[in-house]
N, C-alpha and C positions, 0 to 999 in steps of 0.2 A: 740632871743633864747627862750624867754618865750612863744611865739606863737608856736614854735616847740614842746615844752614840753606839752603845752595844747593840741595840736593835738595828740601827742603820747599817752597821758593819755586817750583821747577820744577813740582812736583806741584800747587800751588795754581794756577799759571798754566794748566796742562793742564785742571784742573777748570773754571776760569772759561771757557776756550775751549769745552769741551763744553757748558757751560750756555748760552753764546751760540748755539751751533749747534743746540741742542735746547731751545728755551724752553718747550715744552709738557710736558716731562718733570718729574715731581715729584722733589724732592730729599728723601730721608729720612735723618735723622741716626741714627747708631748709636753707642751708648756701651758700652764694654766695661770697666767699672770698678765697684768697690764704692763707694757713697757713705756716708760716715760722718756721722751727724747731730750728734754732739758728742764731747767729749774722753773720755767714759766708755767708749768702745769698747775692748774687749780687756782 
């Protein structure tokens, strides 16, 4: 688990560096998941 957190922190750091270097670029979020509205799903 610690290795995953370390990798994720590195990825976030890289993303923030890219944002700082390219402030004019738009950031688009992408979500790849189903959203369940309530407990009656399934």
